[in-house]
C-alpha positions in Angstrom: -47.0 0.4 -19.2 -46.8 4.5 -20.7 -44.9 3.4 -24.2 -45.5 7.0 -25.8 -42.4 8.9 -27.8 -40.2 11.6 -26.2 -42.6 13.6 -27.8 -44.5 13.7 -25.1 -45.0 17.5 -23.9 -43.5 18.2 -21.2 -45.4 18.7 -17.6 -46.0 22.3 -16.5 -44.1 21.8 -13.3 -40.7 21.4 -15.4 -42.1 24.1 -18.0 -42.1 26.8 -14.9 -39.2 25.4 -13.7 -37.1 26.1 -16.9 -39.3 29.7 -17.4 -37.9 30.6 -13.9 -34.7 29.3 -14.3 -33.8 31.4 -17.1 -35.1 34.4 -15.8 -33.1 34.0 -12.4 -29.7 33.5 -15.0 -30.3 36.3 -16.8 -31.1 38.8 -13.9 -27.9 36.9 -11.7 -25.5 37.6 -15.2 -26.6 41.3 -15.8 -26.3 41.9 -11.7 -22.5 40.2 -12.4 -21.5 42.4 -15.7 -22.8 45.7 -14.0 -21.2 45.2 -11.3 -18.0 45.0 -12.7 -18.2 47.7 -15.1 -19.3 49.7 -11.9 -15.4 48.9 -10.7 -13.5 48.9 -13.9 -12.5 52.4 -13.6 -11.3 51.9 -9.9 -9.3 49.2 -10.9 -8.0 51.5 -13.8 -7.2 53.9 -12.0 -5.5 51.5 -9.2 -3.4 50.0 -12.1 -2.0 53.1 -12.8 -1.8 54.8 -10.0 0.8 51.6 -8.6 2.5 52.3 -12.5 3.3 55.7 -11.2 4.2 54.2 -8.0 6.7 52.4 -9.3 8.0 55.0 -11.5 8.3 57.5 -8.8 10.4 54.8 -6.8 13.1 54.4 -9.5 13.9 58.3 -9.0 14.3 57.9 -5.0 15.9 54.7 -5.8 18.4 57.2 -8.5 18.5 59.7 -6.3 19.8 57.9 -3.2 22.2 56.6 -4.9 23.4 59.8 -6.7 23.1 61.6 -2.7 24.9 58.7 -1.3 28.3 59.3 -3.2 27.9 63.3 -2.5 26.9 63.4 -6.5 28.7 62.2 -9.5 31.3 64.3 -12.1 30.7 63.5 -15.8 32.4 65.6 -18.4 30.5 68.7 -19.4 28.8 68.9 -22.6 26.5 71.2 -24.5 23.2 69.0 -22.9 25.1 68.8 -19.4 27.1 72.2 -19.1 28.6 72.8 -15.1 25.4 73.4 -13.0 25.4 77.6 -11.8 23.6 76.7 -9.2 26.0 74.9 -7.5 28.8 77.6 -8.0 28.7 77.6 -4.2 29.4 74.1 -3.8 33.4 72.9 -3.0 35.0 71.2 -6.1 31.9 71.3 -8.6 34.2 71.5 -11.7 37.9 69.3 -11.3 40.4 68.0 -13.6 42.0 64.8 -13.2 45.5 64.1 -13.7 45.3 63.5 -17.1 43.8 66.4 -17.9 40.1 65.7 -18.2 37.9 68.1 -16.8 34.5 67.0 -14.9 31.8 68.8 -13.5 29.4 67.5 -10.4 26.1 66.8 -11.2 23.6 66.5 -8.0 20.7 63.8 -7.8 18.6 67.1 -8.5 20.5 67.4 -11.7 20.3 63.4 -12.6 16.6 63.0 -12.2 16.1 66.6 -14.4 18.2 65.5 -17.4 16.7 61.8 -16.5 13.1 63.6 -17.1 14.0 65.2 -19.7 16.0 63.0 -21.9 13.9 59.6 -20.9 10.2 58.8 -21.7 8.3 55.7 -19.8 6.1 53.3 -21.9 3.0 55.3 -20.8 4.3 58.9 -21.4 5.2 59.2 -18.0 6.8 62.9 -17.2 8.2 62.9 -13.7 9.6 66.1 -12.2 11.5 67.6 -8.7 9.6 70.0 -7.4 9.9 72.7 -4.2 8.5 75.7 -2.3 11.9 76.9 -2.5 13.7 75.5 -5.2 17.4 76.6 -6.1 16.8 76.4 -9.9 13.4 78.5 -10.7 12.8 75.6 -13.0 11.9 73.2 -11.0 9.2 76.1 -9.4 5.8 74.3 -8.6 2.6 74.8 -10.8 -0.8 75.5 -8.6 -1.6 71.7 -7.9 1.9 70.9 -7.1 2.5 73.8 -4.4 -1.4 72.4 -3.0 0.2 68.9 -2.3 3.5 70.5 -1.5 1.6 72.3 1.8 -0.6 69.1 2.5 3.2 67.5 3.4 4.0 70.1 5.1 1.0 69.0 7.0 2.4 65.6 7.4 1.1 63.5 4.1 2.6 61.1 2.5 1.3 61.2 -1.0 -0.8 63.8 -3.3 -2.6 62.1 -6.5 -5.4 63.2 -8.9 -6.4 62.9 -12.1 -6.5 66.1 -14.5 -6.4 66.9 -18.1 -2.9 67.7 -19.3 -3.6 69.3 -22.6 -6.8 67.8 -23.7 -5.7 64.2 -22.4 -6.6 63.0 -18.4 -3.4 62.2 -16.9 -3.0 60.5 -13.3 -0.7 62.9 -11.0 0.8 61.4 -8.0 3.5 62.8 -6.0 5.5 62.1 -3.0 7.6 64.3 -0.8 11.1 64.4 -0.3 13.0 64.5 3.1 16.2 66.7 3.8 18.8 63.7 5.0 22.7 64.8 5.8 24.4 64.0 2.0 21.5 67.1 0.9 23.0 69.8 2.8 25.9 69.5 0.7 24.2 71.6 -1.6 21.1 72.8 0.1 22.8 73.7 3.3 22.7 77.7 2.5 18.5 77.3 2.5 18.6 77.2 6.2 17.0 73.0 5.6 17.5 70.6 8.7 17.4 66.6 8.5 14.1 65.9 8.1 12.3 69.2 6.9 10.6 68.4 3.6 12.5 69.9 1.0 10.1 69.4 -2.0 8.5 66.4 -3.8 9.1 64.2 -7.0 5.8 64.3 -9.2 4.7 61.9 -12.3 2.5 62.7 -14.7 0.9 59.3 -16.1 -1.6 59.6 -19.7 -4.9 57.8 -18.9 -5.7 57.3 -22.4 -3.6 53.3 -22.7 -5.1 52.6 -19.4 -8.8 53.4 -20.4 -8.4 51.9 -23.9 -6.8 48.4 -22.2 -10.1 48.8 -19.5 -12.2 48.7 -22.7 -10.9 46.2 -24.5 -11.4 44.3 -21.4 -14.3 45.2 -21.3 -15.8 44.5 -24.3 -14.1 41.3 -24.0 -16.0 40.8 -20.8 -19.5 41.6 -21.5 -18.8 39.1 -24.9 -17.7 36.1 -22.6 -20.8 37.3 -20.2 -22.7 36.8 -23.4 -21.8 33.5 -23.9 -22.0 32.3 -20.6 -25.7 33.4 -20.5 -26.5 31.9 -23.8 -24.8 28.5 -22.8 -26.8 29.0 -19.4 -29.8 29.3 -21.0 -29.1 26.0 -23.9 -28.5 24.5 -21.0 -31.5 25.3 -19.2 -33.2 24.1 -22.2 -31.3 20.5 -22.5 -31.8 19.9 -18.4 -35.8 20.8 -18.7 -35.7 17.9 -21.7 -33.6 16.0 -19.3 -36.5 15.8 -16.8 -39.1 15.6 -19.4 -36.9 12.0 -20.5 -37.1 11.3 -16.9 -40.6 11.4 -16.0 -41.1 8.8 -19.2 -38.2 7.0 -17.8 -39.5 7.0 -14.6 -43.1 6.0 -15.6 -40.9 2.8 -17.4 -39.2 2.4 -14.4 -42.3 1.6 -11.9 -43.9 -0.7 -14.4 -39.8 -2.7 -14.6 -40.1 -2.6 -10.8 -43.4 -3.8 -10.4 -42.5 -6.7 -12.6 -38.9 -7.6 -10.7 -41.1 -7.3 -7.8 -43.2 -9.6 -8.7 -39.7 -11.6 -9.9 -38.3 -11.4 -6.8 -41.5 -13.0 -5.1 -41.1 -16.1 -7.4 -37.4 -16.2 -7.0 -37.8 -16.3 -3.2 -40.6 -19.0 -3.4 -38.2 -21.1 -5.9 -35.5 -20.9 -3.4 -37.8 -20.6 0.2 -36.3 -17.4 0.9 -38.2 -14.3 2.5 -37.8 -10.9 4.0 -39.4 -9.1 6.5 -39.1 -5.4 8.0 -40.1 -4.0 11.4 -40.9 -0.3 12.4 -39.7 -0.6 15.7 -41.4 2.7 16.2 -44.8 1.5 15.7 -44.2 -2.7 16.3 -45.4 -3.0 13.0 -44.0 -6.2 11.3 -44.2 -6.9 7.1 -43.4 -10.2 5.5 -42.8 -11.0 2.0 -45.4 -13.8 0.7 -42.7 -16.5 0.9 -42.7 -16.2 4.6 -46.1 -16.7 5.3 -45.8 -20.1 3.4 -42.8 -21.1 5.1 -44.3 -20.5 8.8 -48.0 -21.9 6.9 -49.9 -19.1 7.8 -52.8 -17.8 6.4 -52.1 -13.7 5.4 -55.3 -12.6 6.7 -55.4 -14.1 10.4 -51.4 -13.0 10.9 -51.2 -9.8 13.4 -48.3 -8.2 12.0 -46.2 -7.6 15.2 -43.1 -9.0 16.7 -44.8 -10.8 19.8 -47.2 -12.5 16.6 -44.2 -13.8 15.4 -42.4 -15.4 18.5 -45.7 -17.0 18.5 -45.1 -18.6 15.6 -41.6 -19.8 16.3 -40.9 -23.4 18.0 -42.2 -23.1 22.2 -38.3 -24.4 23.0 -36.9 -21.5 20.4 -38.9 -18.4 21.5 -36.5 -17.0 24.2 -33.6 -18.1 22.1 -34.5 -16.1 19.3 -36.2 -13.2 21.2 -32.2 -13.0 23.2 -30.6 -13.1 19.9 -33.0 -10.1 18.8 -32.5 -8.0 21.5 -28.6 -8.6 21.7 -28.0 -7.4 18.0 -30.3 -3.9 18.2 -28.7 -3.5 21.6 -24.8 -4.6 20.5 -25.6 -3.0 17.4 -24.3 -6.2 15.6 -25.9 -8.2 12.8 -27.7 -11.9 13.8 -27.7 -14.6 12.2 -29.2 -18.0 13.9 -31.0 -21.4 13.0 -34.6 -22.1 15.1 -37.2 -24.3 14.6 -40.9 -24.3 13.8 -43.5 -26.1 15.3 -46.4 -26.8 12.0 -50.4 -27.2 13.4 -49.6 -31.4 12.8 -46.5 -31.7 14.8 -43.7 -31.0 11.8 -40.4 -29.5 12.1 -39.0 -27.1 10.0 -35.5 -25.7 10.6 -34.9 -21.8 9.4 -32.0 -19.8 9.2 -32.4 -16.3 10.1 -30.6 -13.2 9.4 -31.0 -9.7 10.3 -29.9 -5.8 10.4 -31.1 -2.9 12.1 -30.7 0.4 11.2 -30.0 3.9 13.6 -31.4 6.9 13.7 -28.8 10.3 14.2 -29.6 9.8 17.9 -28.8 6.5 17.9 -31.6 5.2 18.5 -32.8 2.0 16.3 -35.3 2.4 13.9 -35.7 -0.5 11.6 -34.7 -4.2 11.2 -34.4 -5.8 8.0 -33.8 -9.5 8.0 -34.5 -12.8 6.0 -35.9 -16.0 6.5 -34.3 -19.1 4.9 -36.3 -22.9 5.1 -33.3 -25.4 5.2 -35.5 -28.2 6.9 -34.1 -30.2 4.1 -30.3 -28.8 4.2 -30.3 -29.7 7.9 -32.1 -33.3 7.7 -28.8 -33.8 5.4 -26.3 -32.5 7.6 -27.5 -34.9 10.5 -27.3 -37.2 7.7 -23.9 -36.6 6.9 -22.8 -36.1 10.8 -24.3 -39.5 11.8 -22.3 -40.8 8.5 -18.8 -39.0 10.1 -19.9 -40.2 13.3 -19.7 -44.0 11.9 -16.6 -42.9 10.2 -14.5 -41.6 12.7 -15.5 -44.8 15.0 -14.7 -46.9 12.1 -11.4 -45.0 11.4 -10.7 -45.4 15.6 -11.0 -49.0 15.1 -8.9 -49.3 12.4 -5.9 -47.5 14.0 -6.4 -49.3 17.5 -6.3 -52.5 15.1 -3.2 -51.2 13.1 -1.1 -50.0 15.9 -1.9 -53.8 17.4 -0.7 -55.4 13.9 2.7 -52.8 14.3 3.4 -54.2 18.1 2.6 -58.2 16.7 5.4 -57.4 13.5 8.3 -55.6 15.9 7.1 -58.6 18.3 7.5 -60.8 14.9 10.5 -59.4 14.1 12.3 -59.4 17.5 10.8 -62.9 17.4 12.4 -63.5 13.9 15.7 -62.1 14.5 16.2 -64.2 17.7 15.3 -67.6 15.9 17.6 -66.3 12.5 20.6 -65.2 14.3 20.8 -69.3 16.3 21.5 -71.2 12.7 23.1 -68.7 11.8 26.1 -68.0 14.4 25.9 -72.1 13.8 26.1 -72.0 10.2 29.0 -69.7 10.8 31.1 -71.6 13.7 30.6 -74.9 12.1 31.5 -73.4 8.9 34.9 -71.8 10.6 36.0 -75.1 12.5 35.4 -76.9 9.0 38.2 -74.8 7.5 40.2 -74.7 11.1 40.5 -78.2 11.5 40.0 -79.6 8.1 41.7 -77.0 6.3 44.5 -79.9 5.0 41.8 -82.5 3.8 40.2 -79.2 1.7 40.6 -78.3 -1.6 40.9 -75.2 -2.3 37.5 -74.9 -4.5 35.9 -76.2 -0.9 37.7 -73.8 1.1 36.3 -70.7 -1.4 32.5 -72.2 -1.1 33.1 -72.6 2.8 34.1 -68.4 3.0 30.8 -67.8 0.6 28.8 -69.6 3.4 30.6 -67.2 6.0 30.8 -64.1 3.8 26.5 -64.7 3.2 25.7 -65.8 6.8 27.6 -62.5 7.7 25.6 -60.5 5.8 22.3 -61.6 7.0 23.5 -60.6 10.0 23.9 -57.1 8.7 20.7 -57.5 7.5 18.8 -58.6 10.6 20.0 -55.7 12.3 19.6 -53.5 9.7 16.0 -54.8 9.7 15.7 -54.2 13.5 17.4 -50.7 13.3 14.5 -49.4 10.6 11.9 -51.1 12.7 13.5 -48.8 15.7 13.6 -46.0 14.1 9.7 -45.5 13.9 8.9 -47.2 17.4 11.4 -45.7 19.7 10.6 -42.7 21.8 13.0 -39.2 21.1 15.0 -37.5 23.7 15.3 -34.0 22.0 18.4 -31.9 23.4 20.5 -29.0 21.7 23.3 -30.7 19.6 26.8 -29.8 18.0 26.0 -30.9 14.9 29.9 -29.8 13.9 31.5 -31.9 16.7 29.2 -35.1 16.2 30.6 -35.5 12.3 34.0 -35.2 13.5 33.2 -37.9 16.0 31.5 -40.3 13.7 34.3 -39.8 10.8 37.1 -40.3 13.2 35.2 -43.7 14.1 34.9 -44.9 10.8 38.0 -43.9 9.7 39.6 -45.9 12.2 37.7 -48.9 10.5 39.3 -48.2 7.2 43.0 -48.6 7.1 44.5 -48.3 4.2 41.9 -45.4 2.6 43.0 -41.6 2.7 40.4 -39.5 3.5 39.9 -36.0 4.0 37.0 -34.0 5.8 35.7 -30.8 5.2 33.8 -29.4 8.0 31.6 -26.4 7.0 29.9 -23.6 9.1 27.0 -26.2 10.6 24.6 -24.6 13.4 23.2 -26.8 16.0 20.4 -28.4 16.2 17.5 -29.3 18.5 16.7 -33.6 18.4 17.7 -37.2 19.6 21.4 -37.9 20.5 21.2 -41.1 19.2 19.0 -40.8 16.0 21.4 -37.8 14.8 24.3 -39.9 15.3 22.8 -42.5 13.4 21.9 -40.0 10.6 25.7 -39.3 10.0 27.2 -42.6 10.6 24.6 -44.2 7.7 25.6 -41.2 5.8 29.4 -40.7 6.2 29.9 -45.0 5.6 28.1 -44.4 2.4 30.5 -41.5 1.7 32.9 -43.8 2.4 32.0 -46.9 0.8 31.6 -45.1 -2.5 34.3 -43.4 -2.8 37.0 -46.5 -2.8 38.1 -46.1 -6.3 39.4 -42.5 -5.6 42.9 -42.1 -4.3 41.6 -40.0 -1.9 37.9 -40.0 -0.6 37.1 -35.8 0.2 33.9 -35.9 2.3 32.3 -32.4 2.6 29.9 -31.8 5.8 28.0 -28.2 5.4 25.2 -26.3 6.3 22.4 -23.3 5.6 20.9 -21.4 8.1 17.1 -20.6 7.0 14.0 -18.8 8.0 12.2 -21.4 9.7 14.7 -24.5 9.6 18.4 -25.0 8.9 19.6 -27.2 6.1 22.6 -29.9 6.6 24.8 -31.4 3.8 27.0 -34.5 3.2 29.1 -34.3 0.0 31.6 -36.9 -1.6 33.9 -37.6 -4.4 32.4 -41.2 -5.4 30.8 -42.6 -8.1 27.4 -41.0 -7.8 24.7 -42.1 -9.3 21.8 -41.6 -12.8 19.5 -39.0 -11.3 16.7 -40.7 -13.4 17.2 -43.6 -10.3 16.9 -40.9 -7.6 12.9 -42.1 -6.5 14.4 -45.6 -5.5 17.0 -44.3 -3.6 15.9 -43.9 0.3 13.2 -47.8 -0.4 13.7 -50.0 2.1 16.2 -53.0 -0.2 16.8 -50.3 -3.2 20.4 -50.3 -4.2 21.4 -48.3 -7.0 24.9 -50.8 -7.1 25.3 -54.4 -7.1 26.4 -55.8 -4.3 29.5 -57.3 -5.9 30.8 -53.6 -6.3 29.4 -52.0 -3.4 28.3 -54.0 -0.2 25.0 -53.1 2.2 21.5 -54.0 2.4 19.8 -51.5 1.2 18.1 -50.2 4.5 20.5 -47.2 5.5 19.5 -44.5 3.6 15.4 -45.9 4.3 16.1 -46.0 8.2 17.7 -42.1 7.5 14.5 -40.7 5.8 12.6 -42.1 8.8 14.6 -40.5 11.2 14.7 -36.9 9.7 10.8 -37.1 9.1 10.1 -38.1 12.3 12.4 -35.0 13.6 10.1 -32.7 11.1 12.5 -32.1 8.3 13.1 -33.2 4.7 15.5 -35.4 3.0 16.9 -35.6 -1.0 19.8 -36.1 -2.9 21.4 -34.5 -6.1 24.9 -36.3 -7.9 26.3 -37.0 -11.2 27.7 -40.2 -12.5 31.4 -40.1 -12.0 31.6 -37.3 -10.0 30.6 -37.8 -6.7 26.5 -37.1 -4.3 25.3 -34.9 -2.4 22.7 -35.7 0.1 20.5 -32.7 1.9 18.3 -32.7 4.7 16.5 -30.2 7.1 16.2 -30.0 10.5 13.6 -26.9 12.4 16.0 -24.5 13.6 16.8 -25.3 17.4 14.8 -22.4 18.0 11.7 -23.1 17.4 12.0 -26.5 17.0 9.1 -28.6 19.9 10.2 -30.9 22.7 
């Protein structure tokens, strides 16, 4: 590595380039300055000409305004006496009803007064002139006469630079044409409308313009000089930077060599090599790691695409060749796994990736790719696949066993319910016989105990029915149809109200969107929830039950709200469990299975269920169902 500091002399090429750039910059800046200076006088005259034209345009506008009004009347003064050249004009002098005297000023008189008493910012001097003036003061000088004659020939403007009083002036004249309103004063001169009557001329001092141009030129020269110096400094800076880059390039070359060495070592560790195929020459270049992966001596490898195919497992050669051919033809990268057959019979697995680059004409130029030895990974994946297969078989077997167990459990539940119902009916029947036939022989305590026996047999029968319902909720097939939830809720409420004589029950139905589900199961949901609402509002003089819903994007929410006793929300997690009760049997009857059945039905329909409550104020049970227009089945 060259560690020579920046004091190294620049190469002759850098020095020559800097000198040539400085000379070229000097020539460019000088040429631009000369070009601008050459055109500066023309620009100055153009600016002055625009000023003169504006002055004449102002005079023409004023003249046209005065002429369009047939002249203007003003009080006669020493500065503005009656115009003797308008004696023949009727009403030259008039007197107002109040006795004020006025005299007529035609357009020429107005402009002459304006030119005589008001000068422009650049010392403009304007005047009217004519080859046949009414007033001798408007007679033309030699330059003006020449301009007027040119107007007779069709010219529309004449300008020239002249010395007036030793000062350069720009003189500009434009013609005046006879209009109908002009004949009021000039009708006796035999003019016709459209004739050239004269001209408006303005003389503009060029000294202010030349002074401004001189300042601009001096500023420009200063700016060009500064730019030239900055350019030279920039060229010097670039030359120094080029010298620095020369040193940095040598350093980068050394770093690149070190980096290539590190890359080769990293490829060896990761078992990843890279290759490049020149499609024009069919020359194939491999990194050292690919030779190690293929276990080939670099000196014995014929570096070509055909030689590469020969190193692949015979059963995979066609697949690899087709993948590469399709990749080049379709202009898509490829990523394949194939095998290598070693000389000793061992098989390796490699992951090969490739991209191809194309010229402007669409012709494939070269392909770049990588080869990754994944033999160890492939073996591990095969082990994982074997384990997964074994696990799937175990899951299938376990699922079948679980299904059989569920069927046996359901059969057992039916058998137990049948076996239990017979003795329960016997206990209940004999208890009833004792009460009816031996009522006189039984004391009050015996009658009370027999009542307790009958109540518990009734509870046991209800518990058996609920257990069977819970079992059926998971096993029975569903027949989904569209259900009018409002009508269903009202029907269930009317049935339950009939079973609760003496209770004051009020139902409020909200806007309930139809749902899609199993009719019987939906009826079970509303039966359980509304019966719970009726039960837990027992202490209230009037039970208020509200059934409502909310339409969602993917599901509809329904709720049953009551004004009952409510519960403490810290126990809400137990609410939907089997045999879970938040109140004692003495407070409210029940088996603790009803809400578990509701949850199972809602879950089977793809919905969710939750509760909100406040002790002493009531409970709201929410559940969702997929929208009828999106539910399956």
